[in-house]
DRENDRENLUM-658428 format. One record per residue: residue in three letters; x, y, z of N, C-alpha, C in turn. Coordinates in pm, whole numbers. Layout:
['ALA',[X,Y,Z],[X,Y,Z],[X,Y,Z]] ...
END
This chain:
['MET',[2587,1121,-1252],[2689,1190,-1324],[2823,1149,-1265]] ['SER',[2921,1126,-1352],[3054,1092,-1302],[3159,1171,-1379]] ['LEU',[3270,1189,-1313],[3384,1262,-1369],[3506,1175,-1344]] ['LYS',[3589,1155,-1446],[3702,1065,-1434],[3833,1134,-1470]] ['SER',[3936,1102,-1395],[4073,1140,-1430],[4154,1011,-1431]] ['ASN',[4281,1021,-1462],[4362,899,-1461],[4392,850,-1319]] ['LYS',[4362,932,-1216],[4389,895,-1078],[4265,869,-993]] ['ARG',[4151,920,-1038],[4035,916,-950],[3905,925,-1029]] ['LYS',[3795,883,-963],[3661,895,-1021],[3570,958,-916]] ['TRP',[3493,1057,-957],[3396,1123,-870],[3256,1093,-923]] ['GLU',[3159,1084,-832],[3020,1065,-873],[2930,1157,-793]] ['LYS',[2829,1212,-861],[2730,1297,-796],[2594,1269,-858]] ['SER',[2492,1287,-776],[2354,1278,-826],[2293,1417,-821]] ['ILE',[2220,1450,-924],[2146,1576,-925],[2000,1540,-913]] ['VAL',[1938,1587,-807],[1796,1560,-781],[1723,1692,-792]] ['ASN',[1629,1698,-883],[1557,1822,-907],[1408,1801,-881]] ['GLY',[1348,1883,-797],[1205,1873,-772],[1167,1758,-682]] ['ASP',[1241,1734,-575],[1212,1621,-488],[1127,1658,-366]] ['GLY',[1086,1781,-357],[1004,1823,-244],[889,1911,-289]] ['PHE',[796,1931,-201],[679,2013,-232],[722,2157,-256]] ['THR',[692,2209,-372],[726,2345,-416],[873,2380,-397]] ['SER',[960,2283,-412],[1102,2312,-401],[1177,2252,-519]] ['GLN',[1293,2308,-543],[1375,2259,-653],[1520,2286,-618]] ['GLY',[1604,2185,-635],[1746,2201,-610],[1817,2250,-734]] ['PRO',[1941,2293,-720],[2015,2340,-837],[2051,2225,-930]] ['ALA',[2050,2253,-1059],[2085,2152,-1159],[2232,2169,-1199]] ['ILE',[2316,2193,-1100],[2458,2213,-1122],[2537,2116,-1034]] ['ALA',[2639,2054,-1091],[2728,1968,-1014],[2866,2033,-1014]] ['HIS',[2922,2053,-896],[3055,2112,-881],[3148,2005,-826]] ['PHE',[3261,1986,-890],[3359,1887,-847],[3487,1959,-807]] ['GLY',[3534,1937,-685],[3662,1991,-642],[3773,1894,-680]] ['LEU',[3866,1937,-762],[3969,1847,-814],[4097,1845,-733]] ['GLY',[4114,1941,-644],[4238,1946,-567],[4358,1969,-658]] ['GLN',[4459,1884,-650],[4581,1899,-730],[4570,1837,-871]] ['ILE',[4460,1773,-901],[4443,1710,-1032],[4417,1817,-1137]] ['ASN',[4492,1812,-1247],[4477,1915,-1350],[4437,1859,-1486]] ['ASN',[4383,1737,-1488],[4341,1677,-1613],[4222,1586,-1587]] ['VAL',[4117,1603,-1665],[3997,1519,-1655],[3979,1448,-1788]] ['SER',[3958,1318,-1784],[3945,1242,-1908],[3802,1242,-1963]] ['GLU',[3701,1240,-1875],[3564,1242,-1926],[3462,1278,-1819]] ['ILE',[3352,1330,-1867],[3232,1352,-1786],[3125,1262,-1847]] ['GLU',[3061,1182,-1762],[2955,1094,-1810],[2826,1128,-1738]] ['VAL',[2720,1149,-1816],[2588,1181,-1760],[2493,1067,-1793]] ['ARG',[2429,1014,-1690],[2327,910,-1709],[2192,972,-1678]] ['TRP',[2110,987,-1781],[1980,1050,-1766],[1878,948,-1713]] ['PRO',[1770,994,-1651],[1669,902,-1598],[1608,810,-1704]] ['THR',[1614,850,-1830],[1560,767,-1938],[1652,652,-1976]] ['GLY',[1775,653,-1923],[1872,551,-1958],[1975,598,-2059]] ['VAL',[1952,713,-2121],[2047,768,-2217],[2175,807,-2143]] ['VAL',[2290,775,-2201],[2420,810,-2144],[2491,904,-2241]] ['GLN',[2536,1018,-2190],[2612,1113,-2270],[2752,1125,-2210]] ['THR',[2853,1135,-2296],[2991,1146,-2250],[3058,1265,-2316]] ['LEU',[3126,1344,-2234],[3206,1457,-2282],[3352,1420,-2259]] ['GLN',[3427,1402,-2367],[3567,1359,-2359],[3661,1477,-2339]] ['ASN',[3760,1461,-2251],[3865,1559,-2226],[3812,1702,-2205]] ['PRO',[3719,1721,-2111],[3667,1855,-2088],[3773,1944,-2023]] ['LYS',[3765,2073,-2051],[3855,2169,-1987],[3816,2181,-1840]] ['ILE',[3913,2207,-1755],[3885,2223,-1613],[3872,2372,-1580]] ['ASN',[3822,2400,-1460],[3801,2537,-1411],[3702,2616,-1495]] ['GLN',[3600,2549,-1545],[3492,2617,-1616],[3366,2532,-1612]] ['TYR',[3255,2594,-1641],[3127,2524,-1646],[3109,2464,-1785]] ['HIS',[3039,2349,-1788],[3003,2284,-1914],[2853,2264,-1914]] ['LEU',[2787,2312,-2017],[2643,2293,-2031],[2620,2161,-2103]] ['ILE',[2555,2068,-2035],[2525,1938,-2094],[2374,1924,-2098]] ['GLU',[2321,1923,-2218],[2176,1916,-2237],[2137,1776,-2281]] ['TYR',[2017,1737,-2243],[1967,1606,-2278],[1949,1597,-2429]] ['LYS',[2004,1490,-2487],[1988,1464,-2629],[1931,1325,-2645]] ['LYS',[1819,1317,-2706],[1753,1188,-2725],[1827,1111,-2834]] ['THR',[1863,986,-2803],[1931,901,-2900],[1848,776,-2923]] ['ARG',[1879,705,-3028],[1804,582,-3059],[1859,465,-2984]] 
END
């Protein structure tokens, strides 16, 4: 998953179910500091599908669900 602004790019990996009877959170939190504008959020799913959310609002959660594309 990546988040882009006109000044910077952040990247995070979400790993879910990587241990015996354990599961990590499926949430990515990005600290923006003084940046007040984000141009896009890009999600790369394990299947290779890429989803992009353009100009997301900041200071809120965004639910991004897997959508199968051709």
